N, C-alpha and C positions, 0 to 999 in steps of 0.2 A: 292276522289282524292283532294289533296290540290289545291286551285285555284291560282297557281303560275303565270300563264299568266295574270289573272285578277289583281293580286297584282302588277305585274310589270307595267301594263297599268295605274293602279291607282296611283302608286308612281310617274311615269313619268308625269302624268297630274298635280300632286302637286309639281313638281319641284325637286323630289328626284331621281336624276339620277346617283348616285355614284356607283350603282351596275349594273352588266351586266346580261342580260337574255341569258342563254345558252340552246342549244338543243343538247342533247346526242342522238347518233344514234348507229346502230349496224353494220355499214359498214365503219366507219372511225372516225377521231377525231371529238370532239364536235365542234359546230359552234355557233357563236354569232348570236342571233336574235335581230337586232336593233329595239328597242321598238318604236323609232320615226317613223318607217314605218307605224304604226297603226294610226299615227296622221297626215299623209301627206295631203296636200290640193290638189285641182283638178290639179293644174299646175305640181305637182310632181308625178302624177299617170302615170303608163305606158299606152301605147296605148291600150292594151287589156282591161284595166279597163275603159278607156275613152269610148271605143266602147260599152262595156257592159252597161255603164250608159246611153249612147245615145240610146241604143236599148230598154231601159225600157219603159213600157207603163202601163197606168191605175194605179191601186192601187198596191203598191210594198211591198213585205216582204224581207228585207235584212237579210239573215240567217247567223249566225255567224258573227255578225256585228262588233265585236271587240270594238274599241274606237269610232265607228260611223262615220268615215270619208266619206264613200260612201253614207250613209243615209243623212248626212248633205248636200252633193252636190245635191242629188235628192230633198231634202226638199227646198233648195234654188231655184231650178228650178220649184218649185210649185207642186211637186208630193205629193200625200198622201202616205207616206212611214212609215212603222213600222220596227224597228230594233230589231231583235230577238237575244238574247245572253244567253247562259247558265250560264255565270259568273255574279253574282250580283255586284261584284266590277267593272267590265267593264261597266255594265249597269248604275251604279252610275256616271261613267265618262261620258258616252253618255248623260245622262240627264244634267250634269253640262255643257257640251259643247253645249247644245241647241237642242238635238234631242227630238222632241215633243212626239213621240210614241215609247216607249221602252218596250219590252216584255222580262221578264226573264223566260226562258223555254227551255226544251230539244225539238228540232225540231221533234224528233222521237215520242214525246208524245203530242205535241201541235196540237190542231185541233179546235181552237176557232173561226176561221174566214177564209174566202176565198179571194184570191188575183188574180190579173191579171198577175203579174210577180213575180216569186220567183228568187231571186238573191243570188248567192254564189260566192264570189271572193276570191282571194289569195289561189288558189287551193281549192276552197270551197267544191268540191265533196269529198275531202280527208276525210271529217267527216264520210264517209261510212266505211272507215277502211279496207274493204275487198270487193272482187267482189260480193259475195252473198248479202252483205248488201246494195249494190247499188240497187238491186231489192226492198229491204225493204224501202229504201229512196224513190224510184220512186212511190211505192204504197202510201207512206205518201204524196208525192207531189200531187198525184191525188186528195187527200182529201182537199188540201190547195188551189187548183187552181179553178178559175171560168172557165166556158165554154169558150174555145178559148184562155185560158191563156198560158203563156210560162215559161219555166225554163231556166235560163241563168247561166252558170258556166264555169270555166276554169280548166284545168288540164294539165298534160304534160307526155310525154313518157320518162321514166328515164332509158331506156336501156343503155344509154351512161355511166352510173355508173359502168357497168359490163365489159367495154372494149370488147364488142362483144361476151362475154361468159356468157350467161344468166344462173342463178343457176338452177340446175336440182334437186330440192328438193320437187317437187310436189306442190309448192306454187307459185302463180303469182308473178312475179318479182317486181311489183309495190306495193305490200303489205309490208309496212315497219312498224317498231316500233320506237317510239321516247319517249324522256323523257325531260321535262323542268327542268332546274336548275336555282335557283335564291336565292340570299342571303343565300347560304349554304343549302337550302332545295331542295328536288327533288320530282317530281310527280312520281306516278307509271308509268311504261311503258305503252304507249297507241298506238293503231294501227292507221295508216294513209295511205291513198290510193293515188297513182298516177296511172292513167290509160291511155293507149294509145288509139288513136282514133278508130282503127279497133276493139279492144276488147269492147270499150264502145258502138260502133254502134251495134254490135251483141247483147249486153245485152238490150239496149233500144228498138231495133226493136222487139225483142222477147216479151218485156213488153208492146208493143202497142204504142210506141212513134215514131215520126219522128225526125230526127236529122239533123241539119244544122250547118256546121262549118262556123263560122263568121270570124275567123281570126286564122292564125297559123304563128309562127315565126321560126327563124333559130335555136332556142333553144328547139325545139320540144314542145313548149307550144302552147296551142290552146284554143279558146273560142267557145262554142257551144250554140245553141238554141234548146231546145226540146219542141215539141208540141204534144199533143195527136192525134193519128190517128183518122180521122173522119169517116172512113168506116170500 
């Protein structure tokens, strides 16, 4: 797949802001993704991200780190944080911005080190793409966490998109497909997951995790902490 998001992040960092990054979806008109959102500083982060950063402990792996904004905040606070990103262009930007530890890898294949906190923000669990793949990710997370470690991520219930009439097509309503568009180029369609709290809790409980909701807002967005059951 073309690294369109990475290219947009790379261009923005180098002052090339003439083109917009668009996200095509299959439920409505395309939407602009403001690239500057990947470069926001701590003061511009929403409460959910503030709380997630405040809840980090020990050695941290920032998964899907984008332009490295969260990793930079943690680094400034004295954390030993590594920023993992599948995009080499985004990784170059993170290094240029001063992130000390940058890893270019697919989290579903990476197993080089163990951490005390795995952090996934901006609907980070969306990388699972589907409900079954949440289990795949949770198994990978077990390999990446130290004993007593935690997994922090946010998601949201998008039932509101359907005006109370959830689709009856045998597919979970939070399993969506998106496509990035930038400078006249498009990626392939890719899956992205939004998962409601009740569905998530059933999955993680079955997989051997405890789930704590740290924050939820009026837009059905929420932040959770997962820890492995001890008994």
